[in-house]
C-alpha positions as protocol buffer text, in pm:
chain_id: "A"
residue {
  index: 1
  type: MET
  ca { x: 0 y: 0 z: 0 }
}
residue {
  index: 2
  type: TRP
  ca { x: 286 y: 240 z: 92 }
}
residue {
  index: 3
  type: GLU
  ca { x: 543 y: 120 z: -164 }
}
residue {
  index: 4
  type: PRO
  ca { x: 420 y: 334 z: -462 }
}
residue {
  index: 5
  type: ARG
  ca { x: 414 y: 641 z: -239 }
}
residue {
  index: 6
  type: ALA
  ca { x: 769 y: 567 z: -110 }
}
residue {
  index: 7
  type: GLU
  ca { x: 893 y: 515 z: -465 }
}
residue {
  index: 8
  type: ALA
  ca { x: 731 y: 840 z: -572 }
}
residue {
  index: 9
  type: CYS
  ca { x: 896 y: 1026 z: -281 }
}
residue {
  index: 10
  type: ALA
  ca { x: 1235 y: 872 z: -364 }
}
residue {
  index: 11
  type: ALA
  ca { x: 1196 y: 964 z: -730 }
}
residue {
  index: 12
  type: GLY
  ca { x: 1090 y: 1316 z: -638 }
}
residue {
  index: 13
  type: PHE
  ca { x: 1386 y: 1353 z: -400 }
}
residue {
  index: 14
  type: GLY
  ca { x: 1627 y: 1222 z: -664 }
}
residue {
  index: 15
  type: GLY
  ca { x: 1486 y: 1459 z: -923 }
}
residue {
  index: 16
  type: ALA
  ca { x: 1516 y: 1754 z: -684 }
}
residue {
  index: 17
  type: LEU
  ca { x: 1874 y: 1657 z: -604 }
}
residue {
  index: 18
  type: LEU
  ca { x: 1968 y: 1637 z: -971 }
}
residue {
  index: 19
  type: LEU
  ca { x: 1798 y: 1968 z: -1040 }
}
residue {
  index: 20
  type: THR
  ca { x: 1985 y: 2131 z: -751 }
}
residue {
  index: 21
  type: LEU
  ca { x: 2317 y: 1986 z: -870 }
}
residue {
  index: 22
  type: PHE
  ca { x: 2247 y: 2107 z: -1224 }
}
residue {
  index: 23
  type: ALA
  ca { x: 2165 y: 2455 z: -1094 }
}
residue {
  index: 24
  type: LEU
  ca { x: 2489 y: 2467 z: -892 }
}
residue {
  index: 25
  type: VAL
  ca { x: 2698 y: 2357 z: -1190 }
}
residue {
  index: 26
  type: LEU
  ca { x: 2523 y: 2607 z: -1418 }
}
residue {
  index: 27
  type: ARG
  ca { x: 2576 y: 2885 z: -1161 }
}
residue {
  index: 28
  type: GLN
  ca { x: 2945 y: 2799 z: -1135 }
}
residue {
  index: 29
  type: LEU
  ca { x: 2987 y: 2792 z: -1512 }
}
residue {
  index: 30
  type: LEU
  ca { x: 2818 y: 3130 z: -1542 }
}
residue {
  index: 31
  type: ARG
  ca { x: 3043 y: 3273 z: -1270 }
}
residue {
  index: 32
  type: GLN
  ca { x: 3350 y: 3139 z: -1451 }
}
residue {
  index: 33
  type: ARG
  ca { x: 3255 y: 3304 z: -1780 }
}
residue {
  index: 34
  type: ARG
  ca { x: 3502 y: 3578 z: -1854 }
}
residue {
  index: 35
  type: PRO
  ca { x: 3371 y: 3922 z: -1943 }
}
residue {
  index: 36
  type: THR
  ca { x: 3454 y: 4060 z: -2286 }
}
residue {
  index: 37
  type: ALA
  ca { x: 3823 y: 4158 z: -2309 }
}
residue {
  index: 38
  type: PHE
  ca { x: 3895 y: 4008 z: -1965 }
}
residue {
  index: 39
  type: PRO
  ca { x: 4265 y: 3916 z: -1922 }
}
residue {
  index: 40
  type: PRO
  ca { x: 4357 y: 3562 z: -2032 }
}
residue {
  index: 41
  type: GLY
  ca { x: 4462 y: 3296 z: -1786 }
}
residue {
  index: 42
  type: PRO
  ca { x: 4534 y: 2927 z: -1732 }
}
residue {
  index: 43
  type: PRO
  ca { x: 4259 y: 2661 z: -1754 }
}
residue {
  index: 44
  type: ARG
  ca { x: 4051 y: 2628 z: -1441 }
}
residue {
  index: 45
  type: LEU
  ca { x: 3864 y: 2346 z: -1270 }
}
residue {
  index: 46
  type: PRO
  ca { x: 3495 y: 2368 z: -1176 }
}
residue {
  index: 47
  type: PHE
  ca { x: 3427 y: 2515 z: -833 }
}
residue {
  index: 48
  type: ILE
  ca { x: 3793 y: 2543 z: -718 }
}
residue {
  index: 49
  type: GLY
  ca { x: 3925 y: 2724 z: -1027 }
}
residue {
  index: 50
  type: ASN
  ca { x: 4306 y: 2762 z: -1017 }
}
residue {
  index: 51
  type: ILE
  ca { x: 4349 y: 2696 z: -644 }
}
residue {
  index: 52
  type: TYR
  ca { x: 4468 y: 2341 z: -707 }
}
residue {
  index: 53
  type: SER
  ca { x: 4739 y: 2443 z: -954 }
}
residue {
  index: 54
  type: LEU
  ca { x: 4865 y: 2709 z: -711 }
}
residue {
  index: 55
  type: ALA
  ca { x: 4877 y: 2460 z: -424 }
}
residue {
  index: 56
  type: ALA
  ca { x: 5029 y: 2180 z: -632 }
}
residue {
  index: 57
  type: SER
  ca { x: 5305 y: 2391 z: -786 }
}
residue {
  index: 58
  type: ALA
  ca { x: 5658 y: 2311 z: -669 }
}
residue {
  index: 59
  type: GLU
  ca { x: 5735 y: 2683 z: -686 }
}
residue {
  index: 60
  type: LEU
  ca { x: 5649 y: 2945 z: -425 }
}
residue {
  index: 61
  type: PRO
  ca { x: 5328 y: 3130 z: -520 }
}
residue {
  index: 62
  type: HIS
  ca { x: 5495 y: 3456 z: -625 }
}
residue {
  index: 63
  type: VAL
  ca { x: 5749 y: 3265 z: -839 }
}
residue {
  index: 64
  type: TYR
  ca { x: 5470 y: 3055 z: -994 }
}
residue {
  index: 65
  type: LEU
  ca { x: 5272 y: 3370 z: -1079 }
}
residue {
  index: 66
  type: ARG
  ca { x: 5577 y: 3521 z: -1244 }
}
residue {
  index: 67
  type: THR
  ca { x: 5617 y: 3200 z: -1447 }
}
residue {
  index: 68
  type: LEU
  ca { x: 5252 y: 3226 z: -1558 }
}
residue {
  index: 69
  type: SER
  ca { x: 5313 y: 3585 z: -1668 }
}
residue {
  index: 70
  type: GLN
  ca { x: 5571 y: 3457 z: -1916 }
}
residue {
  index: 71
  type: VAL
  ca { x: 5293 y: 3252 z: -2077 }
}
residue {
  index: 72
  type: TYR
  ca { x: 4986 y: 3477 z: -2045 }
}
residue {
  index: 73
  type: GLY
  ca { x: 5142 y: 3824 z: -2028 }
}
residue {
  index: 74
  type: GLU
  ca { x: 5199 y: 4085 z: -1758 }
}
residue {
  index: 75
  type: ILE
  ca { x: 4822 y: 4101 z: -1689 }
}
residue {
  index: 76
  type: PHE
  ca { x: 4645 y: 3768 z: -1652 }
}
residue {
  index: 77
  type: SER
  ca { x: 4351 y: 3625 z: -1459 }
}
residue {
  index: 78
  type: LEU
  ca { x: 4293 y: 3345 z: -1212 }
}
residue {
  index: 79
  type: ASP
  ca { x: 3983 y: 3190 z: -1060 }
}
residue {
  index: 80
  type: LEU
  ca { x: 4030 y: 3140 z: -685 }
}
residue {
  index: 81
  type: GLY
  ca { x: 3732 y: 2930 z: -585 }
}
residue {
  index: 82
  type: GLY
  ca { x: 3488 y: 3138 z: -790 }
}
residue {
  index: 83
  type: ILE
  ca { x: 3656 y: 3471 z: -712 }
}
residue {
  index: 84
  type: SER
  ca { x: 3771 y: 3642 z: -1032 }
}
residue {
  index: 85
  type: THR
  ca { x: 4125 y: 3762 z: -975 }
}
residue {
  index: 86
  type: VAL
  ca { x: 4361 y: 3966 z: -1191 }
}
residue {
  index: 87
  type: VAL
  ca { x: 4737 y: 3942 z: -1139 }
}
residue {
  index: 88
  type: LEU
  ca { x: 4963 y: 4236 z: -1228 }
}
residue {
  index: 89
  type: ASN
  ca { x: 5329 y: 4170 z: -1309 }
}
residue {
  index: 90
  type: GLY
  ca { x: 5611 y: 4416 z: -1379 }
}
residue {
  index: 91
  type: TYR
  ca { x: 5670 y: 4771 z: -1263 }
}
residue {
  index: 92
  type: ASP
  ca { x: 5500 y: 4949 z: -1554 }
}
residue {
  index: 93
  type: VAL
  ca { x: 5160 y: 4785 z: -1519 }
}
residue {
  index: 94
  type: VAL
  ca { x: 5167 y: 4791 z: -1135 }
}
residue {
  index: 95
  type: LYS
  ca { x: 5240 y: 5165 z: -1144 }
}
residue {
  index: 96
  type: GLU
  ca { x: 4969 y: 5224 z: -1406 }
}
residue {
  index: 97
  type: CYS
  ca { x: 4707 y: 5060 z: -1184 }
}
residue {
  index: 98
  type: LEU
  ca { x: 4813 y: 5166 z: -833 }
}
residue {
  index: 99
  type: VAL
  ca { x: 4923 y: 5522 z: -918 }
}
residue {
  index: 100
  type: HIS
  ca { x: 4759 y: 5639 z: -1242 }
}
residue {
  index: 101
  type: GLN
  ca { x: 4431 y: 5460 z: -1163 }
}
residue {
  index: 102
  type: GLY
  ca { x: 4485 y: 5450 z: -788 }
}
residue {
  index: 103
  type: GLU
  ca { x: 4132 y: 5553 z: -696 }
}
residue {
  index: 104
  type: ILE
  ca { x: 3987 y: 5253 z: -879 }
}
residue {
  index: 105
  type: PHE
  ca { x: 4241 y: 4997 z: -756 }
}
residue {
  index: 106
  type: ALA
  ca { x: 4246 y: 5106 z: -390 }
}
residue {
  index: 107
  type: ASP
  ca { x: 3949 y: 4907 z: -267 }
}
residue {
  index: 108
  type: ARG
  ca { x: 3992 y: 4628 z: -11 }
}
residue {
  index: 109
  type: PRO
  ca { x: 3869 y: 4266 z: -61 }
}
residue {
  index: 110
  type: CYS
  ca { x: 6732 y: 3942 z: 544 }
}
residue {
  index: 111
  type: LEU
  ca { x: 7017 y: 3867 z: 729 }
}
residue {
  index: 112
  type: PRO
  ca { x: 7146 y: 3520 z: 608 }
}
residue {
  index: 113
  type: LEU
  ca { x: 7182 y: 3653 z: 255 }
}
residue {
  index: 114
  type: PHE
  ca { x: 7395 y: 3945 z: 369 }
}
residue {
  index: 115
  type: MET
  ca { x: 7624 y: 3725 z: 577 }
}
residue {
  index: 116
  type: LYS
  ca { x: 7694 y: 3510 z: 275 }
}
residue {
  index: 117
  type: MET
  ca { x: 7882 y: 3806 z: 124 }
}
residue {
  index: 118
  type: THR
  ca { x: 8187 y: 3853 z: 348 }
}
residue {
  index: 119
  type: LYS
  ca { x: 8344 y: 4125 z: 132 }
}
residue {
  index: 120
  type: MET
  ca { x: 8022 y: 4321 z: 156 }
}
residue {
  index: 121
  type: GLY
  ca { x: 8023 y: 4291 z: 535 }
}
residue {
  index: 122
  type: GLY
  ca { x: 8375 y: 4434 z: 548 }
}
residue {
  index: 123
  type: GLN
  ca { x: 8270 y: 4739 z: 346 }
}
residue {
  index: 124
  type: VAL
  ca { x: 7976 y: 4805 z: 578 }
}
residue {
  index: 125
  type: HIS
  ca { x: 8203 y: 4771 z: 883 }
}
residue {
  index: 126
  type: LYS
  ca { x: 8441 y: 5030 z: 735 }
}
residue {
  index: 127
  type: GLU
  ca { x: 8158 y: 5274 z: 676 }
}
residue {
  index: 128
  type: ILE
  ca { x: 8023 y: 5223 z: 1030 }
}
residue {
  index: 129
  type: ASP
  ca { x: 8370 y: 5281 z: 1179 }
}
residue {
  index: 130
  type: LEU
  ca { x: 8416 y: 5595 z: 972 }
}
residue {
  index: 131
  type: ILE
  ca { x: 8077 y: 5757 z: 1047 }
}
residue {
  index: 132
  type: MET
  ca { x: 7990 y: 5650 z: 1402 }
}
residue {
  index: 133
  type: GLY
  ca { x: 8302 y: 5484 z: 1542 }
}
residue {
  index: 134
  type: PRO
  ca { x: 8310 y: 5185 z: 1778 }
}
residue {
  index: 135
  type: SER
  ca { x: 8091 y: 5315 z: 2060 }
}
residue {
  index: 136
  type: ARG
  ca { x: 7856 y: 5597 z: 1956 }
}
residue {
  index: 137
  type: ARG
  ca { x: 7498 y: 5480 z: 1922 }
}
residue {
  index: 138
  type: PRO
  ca { x: 7372 y: 5487 z: 1560 }
}
residue {
  index: 139
  type: SER
  ca { x: 7117 y: 5756 z: 1477 }
}
residue {
  index: 140
  type: TRP
  ca { x: 6874 y: 5809 z: 1190 }
}
residue {
  index: 141
  type: ASP
  ca { x: 7075 y: 6113 z: 1083 }
}
residue {
  index: 142
  type: ASP
  ca { x: 7373 y: 5887 z: 1004 }
}
residue {
  index: 143
  type: LYS
  ca { x: 7183 y: 5723 z: 720 }
}
residue {
  index: 144
  type: ARG
  ca { x: 7233 y: 6003 z: 466 }
}
residue {
  index: 145
  type: LYS
  ca { x: 7613 y: 5973 z: 511 }
}
residue {
  index: 146
  type: MET
  ca { x: 7629 y: 5593 z: 479 }
}
residue {
  index: 147
  type: HIS
  ca { x: 7578 y: 5537 z: 109 }
}
residue {
  index: 148
  type: TYR
  ca { x: 7704 y: 5180 z: 84 }
}
residue {
  index: 149
  type: THR
  ca { x: 7507 y: 5065 z: 390 }
}
residue {
  index: 150
  type: GLU
  ca { x: 7195 y: 5223 z: 243 }
}
residue {
  index: 151
  type: ALA
  ca { x: 7260 y: 5043 z: -87 }
}
residue {
  index: 152
  type: VAL
  ca { x: 7292 y: 4708 z: 94 }
}
residue {
  index: 153
  type: LEU
  ca { x: 6963 y: 4756 z: 279 }
}
residue {
  index: 154
  type: HIS
  ca { x: 6781 y: 4852 z: -40 }
}
residue {
  index: 155
  type: GLU
  ca { x: 6920 y: 4548 z: -220 }
}
residue {
  index: 156
  type: VAL
  ca { x: 6799 y: 4329 z: 69 }
}
residue {
  index: 157
  type: LEU
  ca { x: 6448 y: 4474 z: 24 }
}
residue {
  index: 158
  type: ARG
  ca { x: 6463 y: 4412 z: -351 }
}
residue {
  index: 159
  type: PHE
  ca { x: 6612 y: 4066 z: -344 }
}
residue {
  index: 160
  type: CYS
  ca { x: 6432 y: 3914 z: -46 }
}
residue {
  index: 161
  type: ASN
  ca { x: 6075 y: 4028 z: -124 }
}
residue {
  index: 162
  type: ILE
  ca { x: 5944 y: 3997 z: 232 }
}
residue {
  index: 163
  type: VAL
  ca { x: 5583 y: 4050 z: 115 }
}
residue {
  index: 164
  type: PRO
  ca { x: 5608 y: 3937 z: -251 }
}
residue {
  index: 165
  type: LEU
  ca { x: 5239 y: 3974 z: -337 }
}
residue {
  index: 166
  type: GLY
  ca { x: 5178 y: 4291 z: -136 }
}
residue {
  index: 167
  type: ILE
  ca { x: 4823 y: 4336 z: -11 }
}
residue {
  index: 168
  type: PHE
  ca { x: 4530 y: 4235 z: -228 }
}
residue {
  index: 169
  type: HIS
  ca { x: 4333 y: 4511 z: -397 }
}
residue {
  index: 170
  type: ALA
  ca { x: 3991 y: 4528 z: -560 }
}
residue {
  index: 171
  type: THR
  ca { x: 3840 y: 4753 z: -823 }
}
residue {
  index: 172
  type: SER
  ca { x: 3576 y: 4999 z: -699 }
}
residue {
  index: 173
  type: GLU
  ca { x: 3446 y: 5049 z: -1054 }
}
residue {
  index: 174
  type: ASP
  ca { x: 3502 y: 4915 z: -1404 }
}
residue {
  index: 175
  type: ALA
  ca { x: 3852 y: 4977 z: -1538 }
}
residue {
  index: 176
  type: VAL
  ca { x: 4047 y: 4932 z: -1860 }
}
residue {
  index: 177
  type: VAL
  ca { x: 4418 y: 4845 z: -1842 }
}
residue {
  index: 178
  type: ARG
  ca { x: 4627 y: 4780 z: -2153 }
}
residue {
  index: 179
  type: GLY
  ca { x: 4310 y: 4705 z: -2349 }
}
residue {
  index: 180
  type: TYR
  ca { x: 4175 y: 4456 z: -2094 }
}
residue {
  index: 181
  type: SER
  ca { x: 3841 y: 4519 z: -1923 }
}
residue {
  index: 182
  type: ILE
  ca { x: 3845 y: 4463 z: -1548 }
}
residue {
  index: 183
  type: PRO
  ca { x: 3495 y: 4474 z: -1394 }
}
residue {
  index: 184
  type: LYS
  ca { x: 3404 y: 4640 z: -1066 }
}
residue {
  index: 185
  type: GLY
  ca { x: 3467 y: 4414 z: -766 }
}
residue {
  index: 186
  type: THR
  ca { x: 3752 y: 4215 z: -924 }
}
residue {
  index: 187
  type: THR
  ca { x: 4025 y: 4104 z: -683 }
}
residue {
  index: 188
  type: VAL
  ca { x: 4367 y: 4233 z: -795 }
}
residue {
  index: 189
  type: ILE
  ca { x: 4704 y: 4085 z: -696 }
}
residue {
  index: 190
  type: THR
  ca { x: 5018 y: 4294 z: -751 }
}
residue {
  index: 191
  type: ASN
  ca { x: 5316 y: 4061 z: -789 }
}
residue {
  index: 192
  type: LEU
  ca { x: 5588 y: 4280 z: -639 }
}
residue {
  index: 193
  type: TYR
  ca { x: 5833 y: 3994 z: -685 }
}
residue {
  index: 194
  type: SER
  ca { x: 5798 y: 4034 z: -1061 }
}
residue {
  index: 195
  type: VAL
  ca { x: 5863 y: 4409 z: -1024 }
}
residue {
  index: 196
  type: HIS
  ca { x: 6189 y: 4353 z: -834 }
}
residue {
  index: 197
  type: PHE
  ca { x: 6311 y: 4095 z: -1087 }
}
residue {
  index: 198
  type: ASP
  ca { x: 6197 y: 4284 z: -1397 }
}
residue {
  index: 199
  type: GLU
  ca { x: 6493 y: 4275 z: -1635 }
}
residue {
  index: 200
  type: LYS
  ca { x: 6373 y: 4598 z: -1794 }
}
residue {
  index: 201
  type: TYR
  ca { x: 6473 y: 4783 z: -1476 }
}
residue {
  index: 202
  type: TRP
  ca { x: 6729 y: 4556 z: -1309 }
}
residue {
  index: 203
  type: LYS
  ca { x: 7044 y: 4424 z: -1475 }
}
residue {
  index: 204
  type: ASP
  ca { x: 7112 y: 4064 z: -1365 }
}
residue {
  index: 205
  type: PRO
  ca { x: 6818 y: 4068 z: -1120 }
}
residue {
  index: 206
  type: ASP
  ca { x: 6899 y: 3722 z: -982 }
}
residue {
  index: 207
  type: MET
  ca { x: 7231 y: 3853 z: -851 }
}
residue {
  index: 208
  type: PHE
  ca { x: 7258 y: 4019 z: -507 }
}
residue {
  index: 209
  type: TYR
  ca { x: 7443 y: 4337 z: -605 }
}
residue {
  index: 210
  type: PRO
  ca { x: 7413 y: 4646 z: -377 }
}
residue {
  index: 211
  type: GLU
  ca { x: 7628 y: 4854 z: -613 }
}
residue {
  index: 212
  type: ARG
  ca { x: 7327 y: 4887 z: -844 }
}
residue {
  index: 213
  type: PHE
  ca { x: 7206 y: 5154 z: -598 }
}
residue {
  index: 214
  type: LEU
  ca { x: 7529 y: 5358 z: -620 }
}
residue {
  index: 215
  type: ASP
  ca { x: 7618 y: 5613 z: -886 }
}
residue {
  index: 216
  type: SER
  ca { x: 7960 y: 5653 z: -1045 }
}
residue {
  index: 217
  type: ASN
  ca { x: 8078 y: 5860 z: -746 }
}
residue {
  index: 218
  type: GLY
  ca { x: 7970 y: 5601 z: -490 }
}
residue {
  index: 219
  type: TYR
  ca { x: 7663 y: 5797 z: -373 }
}
residue {
  index: 220
  type: PHE
  ca { x: 7338 y: 5622 z: -299 }
}
residue {
  index: 221
  type: THR
  ca { x: 7070 y: 5673 z: -562 }
}
residue {
  index: 222
  type: LYS
  ca { x: 6704 y: 5571 z: -542 }
}
residue {
  index: 223
  type: LYS
  ca { x: 6548 y: 5339 z: -797 }
}
residue {
  index: 224
  type: GLU
  ca { x: 6190 y: 5404 z: -905 }
}
residue {
  index: 225
  type: ALA
  ca { x: 6118 y: 5033 z: -955 }
}
residue {
  index: 226
  type: LEU
  ca { x: 6195 y: 4941 z: -592 }
}
residue {
  index: 227
  type: VAL
  ca { x: 5850 y: 4915 z: -431 }
}
residue {
  index: 228
  type: PRO
  ca { x: 5873 y: 4676 z: -130 }
}
residue {
  index: 229
  type: PHE
  ca { x: 5602 y: 4876 z: 48 }
}
residue {
  index: 230
  type: SER
  ca { x: 5378 y: 4887 z: -261 }
}
residue {
  index: 231
  type: LEU
  ca { x: 5251 y: 5199 z: -442 }
}
residue {
  index: 232
  type: GLY
  ca { x: 4953 y: 5429 z: -460 }
}
residue {
  index: 233
  type: ARG
  ca { x: 4677 y: 5497 z: -211 }
}
residue {
  index: 234
  type: ARG
  ca { x: 4721 y: 5174 z: -17 }
}
residue {
  index: 235
  type: HIS
  ca { x: 5097 y: 5164 z: 18 }
}
residue {
  index: 236
  type: CYS
  ca { x: 5227 y: 5061 z: 361 }
}
residue {
  index: 237
  type: LEU
  ca { x: 5169 y: 5338 z: 617 }
}
residue {
  index: 238
  type: GLY
  ca { x: 5448 y: 5199 z: 835 }
}
residue {
  index: 239
  type: GLU
  ca { x: 5715 y: 5234 z: 566 }
}
residue {
  index: 240
  type: GLN
  ca { x: 5917 y: 5510 z: 735 }
}
residue {
  index: 241
  type: LEU
  ca { x: 5911 y: 5334 z: 1072 }
}
residue {
  index: 242
  type: ALA
  ca { x: 6013 y: 5003 z: 913 }
}
residue {
  index: 243
  type: ARG
  ca { x: 6303 y: 5166 z: 726 }
}
residue {
  index: 244
  type: MET
  ca { x: 6422 y: 5339 z: 1043 }
}
residue {
  index: 245
  type: GLU
  ca { x: 6410 y: 5022 z: 1251 }
}
residue {
  index: 246
  type: MET
  ca { x: 6588 y: 4825 z: 981 }
}
residue {
  index: 247
  type: PHE
  ca { x: 6873 y: 5077 z: 953 }
}
residue {
  index: 248
  type: LEU
  ca { x: 6923 y: 5121 z: 1329 }
}
residue {
  index: 249
  type: PHE
  ca { x: 6912 y: 4748 z: 1406 }
}
residue {
  index: 250
  type: PHE
  ca { x: 7144 y: 4659 z: 1116 }
}
residue {
  index: 251
  type: THR
  ca { x: 7409 y: 4920 z: 1197 }
}
residue {
  index: 252
  type: ALA
  ca { x: 7397 y: 4866 z: 1575 }
}
residue {
  index: 253
  type: LEU
  ca { x: 7448 y: 4491 z: 1524 }
}
residue {
  index: 254
  type: LEU
  ca { x: 7738 y: 4523 z: 1282 }
}
residue {
  index: 255
  type: GLN
  ca { x: 7898 y: 4801 z: 1487 }
}
residue {
  index: 256
  type: ARG
  ca { x: 7953 y: 4553 z: 1770 }
}
residue {
  index: 257
  type: PHE
  ca { x: 7990 y: 4214 z: 1603 }
}
residue {
  index: 258
  type: HIS
  ca { x: 8154 y: 4018 z: 1325 }
}
residue {
  index: 259
  type: LEU
  ca { x: 7899 y: 3766 z: 1201 }
}
residue {
  index: 260
  type: HIS
  ca { x: 7978 y: 3436 z: 1033 }
}
residue {
  index: 261
  type: PHE
  ca { x: 7841 y: 3087 z: 995 }
}
residue {
  index: 262
  type: PRO
  ca { x: 7993 y: 2806 z: 1206 }
}
residue {
  index: 263
  type: HIS
  ca { x: 8214 y: 2556 z: 1025 }
}
residue {
  index: 264
  type: GLU
  ca { x: 8144 y: 2718 z: 688 }
}
residue {
  index: 265
  type: LEU
  ca { x: 7781 y: 2601 z: 704 }
}
residue {
  index: 266
  type: VAL
  ca { x: 7585 y: 2803 z: 448 }
}
residue {
  index: 267
  type: PRO
  ca { x: 7209 y: 2809 z: 517 }
}
residue {
  index: 268
  type: ASN
  ca { x: 6936 y: 2731 z: 271 }
}
residue {
  index: 269
  type: LEU
  ca { x: 6826 y: 3067 z: 129 }
}
residue {
  index: 270
  type: LYS
  ca { x: 6491 y: 2940 z: 1 }
}
residue {
  index: 271
  type: PRO
  ca { x: 6236 y: 3118 z: 223 }
}
residue {
  index: 272
  type: ARG
  ca { x: 5956 y: 2964 z: 427 }
}
residue {
  index: 273
  type: LEU
  ca { x: 5610 y: 3069 z: 317 }
}
residue {
  index: 274
  type: GLY
  ca { x: 5373 y: 3234 z: 563 }
}
residue {
  index: 275
  type: MET
  ca { x: 5198 y: 3569 z: 585 }
}
residue {
  index: 276
  type: THR
  ca { x: 5541 y: 3696 z: 484 }
}
residue {
  index: 277
  type: LEU
  ca { x: 5849 y: 3520 z: 345 }
}
residue {
  index: 278
  type: GLN
  ca { x: 6070 y: 3411 z: 635 }
}
residue {
  index: 279
  type: PRO
  ca { x: 6425 y: 3268 z: 641 }
}
residue {
  index: 280
  type: GLN
  ca { x: 6490 y: 2905 z: 719 }
}
residue {
  index: 281
  type: SER
  ca { x: 6633 y: 2830 z: 1065 }
}
residue {
  index: 282
  type: TYR
  ca { x: 7010 y: 2877 z: 1069 }
}
residue {
  index: 283
  type: LEU
  ca { x: 7309 y: 2887 z: 1304 }
}
residue {
  index: 284
  type: ILE
  ca { x: 7517 y: 3201 z: 1346 }
}
residue {
  index: 285
  type: CYS
  ca { x: 7835 y: 3301 z: 1528 }
}
residue {
  index: 286
  type: ALA
  ca { x: 7865 y: 3656 z: 1660 }
}
residue {
  index: 287
  type: GLU
  ca { x: 8216 y: 3764 z: 1767 }
}
residue {
  index: 288
  type: ARG
  ca { x: 8269 y: 4097 z: 1940 }
}
residue {
  index: 289
  type: ARG
  ca { x: 8469 y: 4343 z: 1736 }
}
């Protein structure tokens, strides 16, 4: 007596389930459709988009994104679990978006390396001895006289890329960049790593070379394409404080110590991934000067 009704309920439930699944798939496919003139990008999987390829890559995310830019161009798109995302690579396009179109793109959604260069450490020690001597406490005013030390610190910021992808942005209205249409509400990633290794602005970018920040007379000179604290309306508000702390800590440490690795052990310079890039654990010897 109850079997036909039970079968009808089961059939109705199965039909509703299939209809719901179809609606979810259709919704996802519609969300993954790219607007006209939207930046190109790698193939994506349903629902998770490009998250799997990012997680499965043997490269660190910022390096992987730079690799993708060599295939899809300096502006390309990703799907991060249904969130349309545009990735900007290279100084020119990052500056165009964060400075020239800053109002639209302003919405919200290391030491082991230096120690590896012993000659460099000797030059910094000489400059510290000349400007502040063995006992006077370093001051912020000393910075403008210490050209080589300033060059080393700037090269550390360029080479190490502490926050390689900066902070994520979003467009507050529709925008057009290099012929690509970027709709309002699109998440935007600025790959600062690609800026700091852009061969258009940096000769031999894979080489740690502080002298690139010195002119022919040995004076420190700024480089426009160095943007470790990002650009535009949402650049890091703590930049000046961070630069001051970095200079004072660095000079105070080297004023008092010679630093070297024990038993010629050179640490692994590949960083650990977290909210920021962090150095691997390493051993260090500090001998009083």
